[in-house]
N, C-alpha and C positions, 0 to 999 in steps of 0.2 A: 505493500500499500505506499503510495506517495503523498506528501501534504500538498497543500494547495501553491506553495511557492514554487516546488519543483514543476507542477502542472503550467504556470503562468510562464515559468523560464522555457519550457520545452514549446510551450505554444508559441511564444516570441521566437523562438529559434526556427520553428516551422513556417512562420510568416513568410509570403513571397514578394509582397509590396506594399506600398504605404496604406493601402485600402485594408489590407490584413491587419497591418500594425494598429490602424485606428479603431478597427472592429475590437481588437484586444484592449485598448485605450478604454473604448466604451463599455466593454464588459468589465473591466476592472473598477471602473468608477460607479457602474450600476451595484456590483459587489460591495463594494467599501461604503458607499453614500448613499447609495438608493435611488439614484437620480440620474436623468439622462436627456439628452435633446436630441431631435433628429433632423434632417433636412439641412446639414451642413456640406460645405464644400471645400475642398482643399486645393488652394493655389500654390504653384511652386513660382520662385523669381529669384535669378543672380541678384541679391540684394547688397552685396559686396562684403567687406569686412578684412581684417587683417590683424596684425599684432596689435594689440590695445583697444581692437574693435570687434565687438561680437554682437552679433543679433541672429538667434537662431530660428525664430519665427514671429509671428505676430498675428494679433486678433483686433480688426477695425470695431471698435464695440458699435453695437447695434446692427453688424452685419450678420452674414450667415458664411463666412469665409474665414477660414485659418490660412495662413501664408507660411510657408517653409520657405527658409532661405537656401537656396541651392548651392551658394558659395560656401557655406558652412558644411552641407552634406557632401558636397564633391571633396571638400578638404578631407574629413573623416574617412571617405572611402578610400582616399588614396594614401592617407598616413596609418590609419587604424580601423580597417575595414570590418574588424570584429566587434568596434564598438558602433558599428553604423546603427544596426536596429535599438540596441538599447538607448542610444543618443536621440533616434527618431521619435523612439516612445516617449521620453523623457519631454521631449520639446512638443509632441502634440498633445501629451496630457497636460502639461502647463496652458497651451493655448485652447484647449478643450474647457479644462476648468473655468477660464474666462469667458467662453462662450456660455456657460451655465450661471453667469452673473456675479462670480468670485473675481473682483477687479484689482483687489490690492495686492501688489506684488509680492511682498513679504508672505503674507497669507497664503498665496498661491504655492510659493516656492515651498513652504512647510507643509502643504497639503500634498504635493507632488512626491515629496520625500516620504512623507508617511504611506501613502498609498503604495508606492514602489516597494517601499521596505515591508509592507503586509502582504504585497503580491508575489514579490522575488525572494524576500528574506534579505539578511543583512551583506552576502556576498557576493550578489550579482551585480554586474556592471550598471544595470539601469537603477539600482539603488545608490551604488557609489557616484554615479554621475548626478542624480538628484539630490544627493546630501550636499554637492558642491559643484555646481556646473563649471568653474574655474579650471576643476582637474583636467576637463575635456577641451578647454579652450585652446590650448597648444595644437591640438589635433584638429580643430575646426575651423582654425583661421589659417588662409592662407599666408605664404610667406611674403608675398608681394600685395601688400594692402591697396585697396580699393575704396573709395568712399563709402560708407552706409548710405544704401539709396532705398527710402521707402515708396518712391514713385518707380520702381522697376516695372518693366511688362510682366504681368503675372500670368501664367498657363495654368488652366484648370485641368486638375487631374479626374480621368474618366473612372467610373465606378467606386468612388469615395462615399463613404456613409452609406453603403450598399445594404446594410439591415434596415435603412429606412425606408428604401424603395416601395416596398408593398403597401406602405401607407398612402403612397401617392399616385400608384397606378393600378387602375381597376381592368 
């Protein structure tokens, strides 16, 4: 018999794409907080970054879009690919909590860590990253800095938030 933390770790390992990781985020939040939100979209954009400049993602308040910074995810993939899924989980969890109405950054950072600890246990990379995002910044920032841009062109990811589709399609 395995505990819940092993299960979530295995499930994250088996994810194939951003939509799979997001479904795990939503499942974990439902399991831990008993709340959810449907109808979200994921956008990806090269929003820049570099040494001393970090932006993992953002949620424009009152929208239904989470934007993931491709600059950071590409940097992780090239430097520490084993951290890619735990990193993306952490960023999507953080932004998803914002979509649920939790807007205070410090509160959300604490919640991300508490949820990650409960889902994955103390020794998983997602918990390690959620405890202090600064630990992963050296791997998530390109060596050559580009200015942080919140006006970058956003590309929507197909099939995101797919567990909500049956609520909108008859």
